[in-house]
C-alpha positions as CSV (number, residue, x, y, z in Angstrom):
1,M,0.0,0.0,0.0
2,T,1.5,3.4,-1.1
3,L,0.0,6.3,0.7
4,Y,0.1,10.0,-0.3
5,I,-1.0,13.2,1.4
6,G,-2.7,16.1,-0.2
7,V,-2.8,19.3,1.7
8,D,-4.9,22.4,1.4
9,P,-3.0,24.6,4.1
10,G,-5.6,27.3,4.4
11,R,-7.4,28.2,7.7
12,C,-10.4,26.1,6.5
13,G,-8.1,23.6,4.7
14,A,-7.5,20.0,5.2
15,F,-5.3,16.9,4.8
16,A,-6.2,14.1,2.6
17,L,-4.7,10.6,3.0
18,I,-4.8,8.9,-0.3
19,D,-4.3,5.2,-1.0
20,G,-2.8,5.1,-4.4
21,A,-3.7,1.4,-5.0
22,E,-7.3,1.5,-3.8
23,L,-7.9,5.1,-4.9
24,T,-9.6,5.8,-1.6
25,V,-9.2,9.0,0.5
26,Q,-9.5,9.8,4.2
27,T,-9.7,13.6,5.0
28,F,-8.9,15.4,8.2
29,D,-9.6,19.1,8.8
30,M,-6.6,21.3,9.3
31,P,-5.7,21.3,13.0
32,D,-5.9,24.8,14.5
33,T,-2.8,24.3,16.8
34,I,0.8,23.1,16.2
35,A,0.2,20.4,18.8
36,G,-2.9,19.2,16.8
37,L,-0.9,19.2,13.6
38,H,1.9,17.1,15.1
39,S,-0.7,14.7,16.7
40,L,-2.4,14.2,13.3
41,L,0.9,13.6,11.5
42,C,2.2,11.3,14.2
43,N,-0.8,9.0,13.9
44,L,-0.5,8.5,10.2
45,P,1.1,5.3,8.6
46,P,4.2,5.8,6.5
47,V,3.6,8.2,3.6
48,K,5.5,8.4,0.3
49,H,5.2,12.1,-0.1
50,A,2.9,15.1,0.6
51,M,1.7,17.4,-2.2
52,V,1.1,20.8,-0.5
53,E,-0.6,23.8,-2.2
54,K,1.6,26.9,-2.1
55,P,0.0,29.8,-0.3
56,F,-1.2,32.6,-2.4
57,F,-0.9,36.2,-0.9
58,P,-3.3,38.5,-2.8
59,R,-2.3,42.1,-2.6
60,M,-5.5,43.2,-0.8
61,V,-4.6,40.9,2.2
62,G,-3.3,42.8,5.1
63,T,0.3,42.4,6.5
64,K,-1.0,40.7,9.6
65,T,-2.9,38.1,7.7
66,V,0.1,37.4,5.5
67,A,2.3,37.0,8.6
68,V,-0.2,34.5,10.1
69,M,-0.5,32.6,6.9
70,A,3.2,32.5,6.4
71,E,3.8,31.3,10.1
72,N,1.2,28.5,9.7
73,Y,2.8,27.4,6.4
74,G,6.2,27.2,8.1
75,A,4.8,25.2,10.9
76,L,3.2,22.8,8.3
77,K,6.5,22.4,6.5
78,S,8.5,21.8,9.7
79,A,5.9,19.3,10.9
80,L,6.2,17.3,7.6
81,L,10.0,17.4,7.9
82,W,9.8,16.3,11.5
83,R,7.7,13.3,10.3
84,D,10.1,12.6,7.4
85,I,7.4,13.1,4.8
86,P,8.9,14.5,1.6
87,M,7.0,17.6,0.5
88,I,6.3,18.8,-3.0
89,E,4.8,22.3,-3.5
90,V,2.3,23.1,-6.2
91,A,0.8,26.5,-7.1
92,P,-3.1,26.6,-6.9
93,A,-3.3,27.7,-10.6
94,K,-1.1,24.8,-11.7
95,W,-3.0,21.9,-10.0
96,K,-6.4,23.4,-10.8
97,A,-5.5,24.0,-14.5
98,A,-4.2,20.4,-14.8
99,L,-7.7,19.2,-13.5
100,G,-9.6,21.7,-15.6
101,L,-10.9,23.6,-12.5
102,S,-11.6,27.3,-11.9
103,P,-11.5,28.9,-8.5
104,D,-15.1,27.8,-7.9
105,K,-15.1,25.7,-4.7
106,A,-18.3,23.8,-5.8
107,A,-16.5,22.6,-9.0
108,S,-13.7,21.2,-6.8
109,R,-16.2,19.3,-4.7
110,S,-17.8,17.9,-7.8
111,K,-14.5,16.9,-9.4
112,A,-13.5,15.2,-6.1
113,S,-16.6,13.3,-6.1
114,Q,-16.0,12.1,-9.7
115,I,-12.4,10.9,-8.8
116,F,-13.4,9.5,-5.4
117,P,-17.1,8.6,-5.8
118,G,-17.1,6.3,-2.7
119,C,-15.7,9.1,-0.5
120,A,-17.8,12.0,-1.6
121,D,-19.6,12.1,1.7
122,Q,-16.4,13.7,3.2
123,W,-17.1,17.0,1.3
124,A,-20.8,16.9,0.8
125,R,-21.3,20.2,2.7
126,A,-20.2,23.5,1.0
127,K,-18.1,24.3,4.0
128,D,-16.0,21.1,3.4
129,D,-14.5,22.4,0.1
130,G,-11.0,22.2,1.8
131,R,-11.4,18.5,2.2
132,A,-12.2,18.1,-1.6
133,E,-9.3,20.4,-2.5
134,A,-6.9,18.5,-0.4
135,A,-8.0,15.3,-2.1
136,L,-7.5,16.8,-5.5
137,I,-4.2,18.2,-4.6
138,G,-3.1,14.7,-3.4
139,W,-4.6,13.0,-6.5
140,Y,-2.7,15.6,-8.7
141,G,0.5,14.6,-6.9
142,L,-0.2,10.9,-7.2
143,E,-0.8,11.2,-10.9
144,K,2.2,13.5,-11.5
145,H,4.7,11.5,-9.4
146,K,3.8,7.9,-10.0
C-alpha cells in the first residue's frame, strides 16, 4: 500500500490521506494548533510524499494576515519534515488547470466526487471544500509522481 498526502493549508483547509492502489481517501480538517498538527501527522502510517498547495498572498490581504499565513505554512513544512514526509509544493493555478478547474469551490467538490465517488460524503457540505481540494491536490501529486 502506497500512501500520499494532499494538503490544502488554508485556515479552512484539510489533509487528505490517499491510498494510491485502492484510490480511496480519508480527509482530516486542518488542525488549529501546532500540537494538533503534530498529533495528526504522528498518527499517520508511512507516507510516500505530501503534495502541498503553495500559499497565495493577494495584494488586498493585510500584512498581519500574510504573517499569520506564512507562520502557519512554516509550521506545516516543519511538521512534515519532523515526520520525514517529503513535501512537493504546487501552485493553486497549476493543479487546478491540470484538472480543468476554476477557483469555484463547488467545482472542486464535484471533481473530487468524480475521482473518489465512494468518498464523496467527506465533502458533501459546501463548507468542506478544503477536504475536496486536499483530495484533489493529493490526486494531482499521485498522478504526476507515479
